[in-house]
C-alpha positions in Angstrom: 111.9 93.4 104.0 110.6 90.0 103.1 112.0 86.7 104.2 111.1 83.0 103.4 110.7 80.7 106.4 113.6 78.2 106.6 112.7 74.6 105.8 114.8 71.5 105.8 114.3 70.4 102.2 112.0 72.7 100.2 113.0 76.2 99.2 111.4 78.8 97.0 111.0 76.4 94.1 111.1 72.8 95.2 114.2 71.1 96.5 117.5 72.1 95.1 121.2 71.5 95.7 124.5 70.2 94.4 124.1 66.9 92.6 125.0 63.7 94.5 125.1 65.6 97.8 122.2 65.8 100.3 119.5 66.8 99.6 120.1 66.2 95.9 121.3 62.6 96.3 119.7 59.3 95.4 118.9 58.5 99.0 116.9 61.7 99.5 115.2 61.3 96.2 114.1 57.8 97.2 112.6 59.1 100.4 110.9 62.0 98.7 109.3 59.5 96.2 108.2 57.3 99.1 106.9 60.3 101.1 105.1 62.1 98.3 103.7 58.8 97.1 102.3 58.1 100.5 100.9 61.7 100.8 99.1 61.5 97.4 98.1 57.8 97.6 94.5 58.5 98.5 91.4 56.5 97.5 91.0 53.1 95.8 91.9 54.2 92.2 95.2 53.3 90.5 97.6 56.1 91.4 99.9 57.7 88.8 102.8 60.1 88.8 104.4 61.8 85.8 108.2 62.4 85.9 110.0 64.7 83.6 113.5 66.2 83.6 115.9 68.5 81.9 119.2 67.5 80.3 121.6 67.4 83.4 123.8 64.3 83.8 122.5 63.9 87.4 118.9 63.4 86.1 120.0 59.8 85.3 120.6 59.3 89.0 117.6 61.1 90.4 115.0 59.8 88.0 115.3 56.1 88.9 115.6 56.9 92.6 112.3 58.8 92.6 110.8 56.1 90.4 111.7 53.4 93.0 110.2 55.5 95.8 106.9 56.0 94.0 106.6 52.4 92.9 107.3 51.3 96.5 104.5 53.6 97.6 102.1 51.9 95.1 102.1 54.5 92.4 102.5 53.9 88.6 105.2 56.0 87.1 105.0 57.6 83.6 108.4 58.7 82.4 108.5 61.4 79.7 112.2 62.3 79.5 113.5 65.9 78.8 110.5 68.3 78.6 109.9 71.8 79.8 108.5 72.3 83.3 105.1 73.6 82.0 104.8 70.4 79.9 104.9 68.3 83.1 102.2 70.5 84.7 100.1 70.1 81.5 100.6 66.3 81.3 99.8 65.8 85.0 96.3 67.3 84.4 95.9 65.7 81.0 96.7 62.2 82.3 94.6 62.8 85.4 97.7 61.9 87.4 97.9 62.3 91.2 101.3 64.0 91.0 103.8 65.5 88.6 107.5 65.8 89.1 110.1 67.9 87.3 113.8 67.1 87.9 115.6 70.4 87.2 117.6 73.2 88.8 116.1 75.7 86.3 118.8 78.3 85.4 121.6 76.8 87.5 124.6 75.1 85.9 124.8 71.3 85.5 126.5 70.7 89.0 123.1 71.5 90.6 119.8 69.8 90.3 116.3 70.1 91.8 112.9 68.5 92.2 109.6 70.4 91.7 106.3 68.8 92.5 102.9 69.5 91.0 99.6 68.4 92.4 96.8 66.7 90.4 95.5 70.2 89.3 98.9 70.9 87.7 99.7 73.5 90.4 102.9 73.7 92.4 102.4 72.5 95.9 101.5 74.9 98.7 103.8 75.5 101.7 101.5 73.4 103.8 101.7 70.4 101.4 105.4 70.7 101.2 105.7 70.8 105.0 103.5 67.7 105.3 105.7 65.8 102.8 108.8 67.0 104.8 107.3 65.6 107.9 106.8 62.2 106.2 110.4 62.2 104.9 111.7 62.7 108.4 109.5 59.9 109.8 109.2 56.2 109.5 108.4 55.5 105.8 108.2 51.8 106.1 104.6 51.9 107.2 103.7 53.6 103.9 105.3 50.9 101.7 102.7 48.7 99.9 102.5 44.9 99.7 104.3 43.2 96.8 101.0 42.8 94.9 100.3 46.5 95.1 103.6 47.8 93.8 103.4 50.3 91.0 104.7 50.0 87.4 106.9 52.2 85.3 106.3 53.0 81.6 107.7 55.5 79.1 105.3 57.9 77.2 106.7 58.3 73.7 104.2 61.0 72.5 104.6 63.4 75.4 106.6 66.0 73.4 103.9 66.1 70.7 101.2 66.8 73.2 103.1 69.8 74.5 103.9 71.1 71.0 100.2 71.1 70.1 99.3 72.8 73.4 101.9 75.5 72.8 100.8 76.1 69.2 97.1 76.4 70.3 98.0 79.4 72.4 99.0 81.4 69.3 96.0 83.2 67.7 94.3 81.4 64.8 94.6 83.3 61.6 98.1 84.6 62.4 101.4 83.2 61.1 105.1 83.6 61.8 106.0 83.2 58.1 107.5 86.7 57.8 109.7 86.4 60.8 113.2 85.1 61.4 113.6 84.1 65.1 116.7 83.0 67.0 115.7 80.6 69.8 118.2 79.8 72.5 117.2 76.7 74.4 120.1 76.7 76.9 121.0 73.1 76.0 118.0 72.3 78.3 114.6 70.8 78.4 113.1 72.6 75.4 115.9 71.8 73.0 113.6 69.8 70.7 110.1 71.2 71.3 110.7 75.0 71.2 112.3 75.1 67.7 109.6 72.7 66.4 106.7 74.9 67.6 108.2 78.0 66.0 108.9 76.2 62.7 105.4 74.6 62.6 103.9 78.1 63.0 105.9 79.3 59.9 108.9 81.0 61.3 112.4 80.8 59.9 114.2 79.4 62.9 117.8 79.8 64.0 118.3 77.3 66.8 121.0 77.9 69.5 121.7 75.8 72.6 120.2 72.7 71.2 123.0 70.2 71.7 122.9 69.0 75.3 125.6 66.8 76.6 124.7 66.5 80.3 127.2 69.2 81.2 126.5 72.3 79.1 123.0 73.3 80.3 122.9 77.1 80.9 126.6 77.4 80.3 127.0 80.7 78.5 123.6 80.3 76.9 120.0 80.7 77.9 118.1 83.4 79.7 120.8 84.1 82.3 123.5 84.6 79.6 121.8 86.3 76.6 124.9 88.1 75.3 125.7 85.5 72.6 122.0 85.4 71.5 122.1 89.2 71.0 125.2 88.8 68.8 123.5 86.1 66.7 120.3 88.2 66.3 122.4 91.0 64.9 124.5 88.8 62.7 121.5 87.0 61.2 119.4 90.1 61.0 116.7 88.3 63.0 113.4 89.9 64.0 113.5 88.6 67.6 115.7 86.5 69.9 114.2 84.2 72.5 116.3 82.9 75.4 114.8 80.1 77.6 116.4 78.7 80.8 117.2 75.1 81.5 113.6 74.0 82.2 112.0 76.6 79.9 109.7 78.1 82.5 111.2 81.6 82.0 112.4 83.7 79.1 114.4 86.8 78.2 113.9 88.5 74.8 116.3 90.3 72.5 115.1 92.8 69.9 116.4 93.1 66.4 119.0 95.6 67.6 120.4 93.2 70.2 118.9 94.9 73.2 117.6 92.8 76.0 114.0 92.8 77.1 113.3 91.6 80.7 110.2 90.1 82.3 108.8 93.4 83.4 108.7 94.7 79.8 107.1 91.5 78.6 104.5 91.7 81.3 103.7 95.3 80.3 103.4 94.3 76.6 101.1 91.4 77.2 99.0 93.2 79.8 98.5 96.2 77.5 97.7 94.1 74.5 95.2 91.9 76.4 93.6 94.9 78.1 93.0 96.5 74.7 91.4 93.2 73.5 89.4 92.9 76.7 91.1 89.6 77.5 92.8 90.8 80.7 90.9 89.6 83.8 90.8 90.8 87.3 91.8 94.4 86.6 95.3 93.7 87.8 98.6 92.1 86.9 100.4 90.0 89.6 104.2 90.4 90.0 106.8 90.1 92.7 108.5 92.6 95.0 111.4 92.6 92.5 109.4 94.2 89.6 110.3 97.7 88.6 108.2 100.6 89.8 108.1 101.7 86.1 105.8 98.7 85.4 103.5 99.8 88.2 103.3 103.3 86.8 102.6 102.0 83.3 99.7 99.8 84.5 98.3 102.6 86.7 98.1 104.9 83.6 95.9 102.4 82.0 93.6 101.9 84.9 95.2 98.7 86.0 96.9 97.7 89.2 100.0 95.8 90.1 99.7 93.2 92.9 103.0 92.2 94.4 104.0 88.9 96.1 107.1 87.3 97.5 109.6 86.1 95.0 108.7 82.8 93.3 106.3 82.1 90.5 104.4 79.7 92.9 103.4 82.8 95.0 102.5 84.7 91.8 100.2 81.8 90.7 98.5 81.6 94.1 97.8 85.4 94.1 96.4 85.1 90.6 94.0 82.5 91.6 92.9 84.4 94.7 92.2 87.6 92.7 90.9 86.2 89.5 93.8 87.5 87.4 94.9 85.7 84.3 98.4 87.3 83.9 101.3 87.4 86.3 105.1 87.0 86.3 108.5 87.9 87.5 111.2 90.3 86.3 113.4 87.3 85.8 111.1 86.1 83.0 108.6 83.7 84.6 105.3 84.4 82.9 102.1 82.7 84.1 99.1 83.0 81.8 96.3 81.0 83.3 94.4 80.9 80.1 97.1 78.5 78.8 98.7 76.8 81.7 99.2 76.6 85.5 102.9 77.6 85.8 105.5 79.7 84.1 106.0 79.0 80.4 108.7 80.8 78.5 107.7 79.5 75.1 104.0 80.4 75.3 105.0 83.8 76.7 107.2 84.3 73.7 104.3 83.4 71.4 102.1 86.1 73.0 104.8 88.7 72.2 105.2 87.4 68.7 101.4 87.7 68.2 101.7 91.4 69.0 104.6 91.8 66.6 102.6 90.2 63.8 99.4 92.1 64.6 101.1 95.5 64.8 103.6 94.9 62.0 106.3 96.8 63.9 109.8 96.0 65.0 110.4 94.4 68.4 112.5 97.5 69.5 109.3 99.6 69.0 106.8 97.2 70.4 108.6 95.8 73.4 109.7 99.0 75.2 106.5 99.8 77.1 107.9 102.0 79.9 111.0 103.6 81.2 112.4 101.6 84.1 113.5 103.4 87.3 117.2 102.9 88.2 117.4 99.7 90.1 120.4 97.9 91.5 120.7 94.4 92.9 123.8 93.0 94.8 124.0 89.4 96.0 126.0 88.7 99.2 126.9 85.1 99.8 127.4 84.0 103.4 128.1 81.0 105.5 126.4 80.0 108.7 123.5 82.0 110.1 121.8 84.7 108.1 122.9 88.2 109.2 119.5 89.7 108.5 118.1 89.2 112.0 120.9 91.1 113.7 119.8 94.4 115.3 122.5 96.5 113.6 121.5 95.3 110.2 117.8 96.0 110.9 118.6 99.5 112.0 120.5 100.2 108.9 117.8 98.9 106.6 115.1 101.0 108.5 117.3 104.1 108.2 117.6 103.8 104.4 113.9 103.0 104.0 113.1 106.2 105.8 115.6 108.2 103.7 114.1 107.0 100.4 110.5 107.6 101.6 108.2 107.8 98.6 111.1 108.5 96.2 112.0 104.8 96.0 112.2 101.6 97.9 114.7 99.1 99.5 114.2 95.3 99.3 116.4 93.0 101.3 115.7 89.3 101.2 117.3 85.9 101.7 117.3 83.6 98.7 115.1 80.6 99.0 117.5 78.3 97.0 121.0 79.3 98.2 122.8 81.0 101.1 122.6 84.5 99.6 121.3 87.8 100.8 119.8 89.9 97.9 120.2 93.7 98.4 118.1 95.8 96.0 117.3 99.5 95.9 115.2 101.5 93.4 114.6 105.2 92.9 114.5 108.0 90.4 118.0 109.2 91.4 120.5 106.6 90.1 123.3 108.0 92.4 121.1 107.5 95.4 120.4 104.0 94.3 124.1 103.2 94.1 124.8 104.8 97.4 122.0 103.0 99.2 123.0 99.6 97.9 126.7 100.1 98.7 125.9 101.2 102.2 123.6 98.3 102.9 125.8 95.7 101.3 128.8 96.9 103.4 126.9 96.6 106.8 125.5 93.2 105.8 129.0 91.9 104.8 130.5 93.3 108.0 128.0 91.3 110.1 128.0 88.1 108.0 130.4 85.2 108.0 131.2 85.6 104.3 131.4 82.3 102.3 134.6 81.6 100.5 
């Protein structure tokens, strides 16, 4: 069992919550800007922060609050508007900024929002850095405010989308073209609604855009990587070669083959790993994934002399392990793909381009190329609760231990608390599907019986 230490503001992926309620309100965003600005305001140089966002209505509230906090801490602010999360990481490094900020709740609906921070290296902050910023947020911030003459300035960067478009295109192999392919791209009415279709079109594809009409309320609503059903229908209707579904901030993807079948992050990892290994481009001898990845992926890699290194859930932890071990490929079953040759964080569009390169090279259909292994039966149940987490109760721990012993080497049990919401995730995996169903049902029942279940 793996759990994430409780923190007041930061969770698995930045700060997240319901818009206009703490911690996702203007007051907290202002304090975050002041605290992060103070933390990164080091040295005599002119300090700079890049702020991007997705298309949620609440972005109009959080962006100026953060801007005011950073300016008060003496940092210049560069506003780039709606752009994918990986674009903010890229621009933070390109502009030699001290800090990058992405305002997004990723795959959540418009009612939620979030704030992710990147250091000057374009990497998500470590637990220690987030803890230090939390400490400043809870302290006296007045001493970190600068004199009037040292206040920062805000400006808008008009060519930011073009910079990301060129970087994404550069990840696609020279000499290849998408001219023979018809691609449906679902942008979830989110941050990539302009740049993703443009990249595919400029590389030669016939592009069928979906989810490219954001109105502040429709982000991830029946579209995107968490709802690929409509995309699958359109792929079949338009006889497309591939469907690509991004989430609200475009740092993850799900694919749909020409038959309308869904391809998850584990299969995408296997495909890229196998292709790169054959080309001698895969570094470190391993692929990094999380505890959620299917055992079938692990077996696929082992058969090719490669290893699977597992981390806690969260692409930040995947990235940290990649850097520790010298690996250049990692990701999550949910579709976050980190390819350190091209960027510092998950990038759904660039991952899709790597898959498209394989389709073009092998001249085969996506249904043939993208099914690299047979996944073991796996079931996940989410249990929402109110109050204290039930996971530390002795009765719950005994039940978990009993089922782990019962499965032995035939499978595994994974129980963890979400880092972004009051939810316990119960997962089991084994060769025997009936055993998986039975295990999850039994564990879910005992956790529900011991939890104060949220309405």
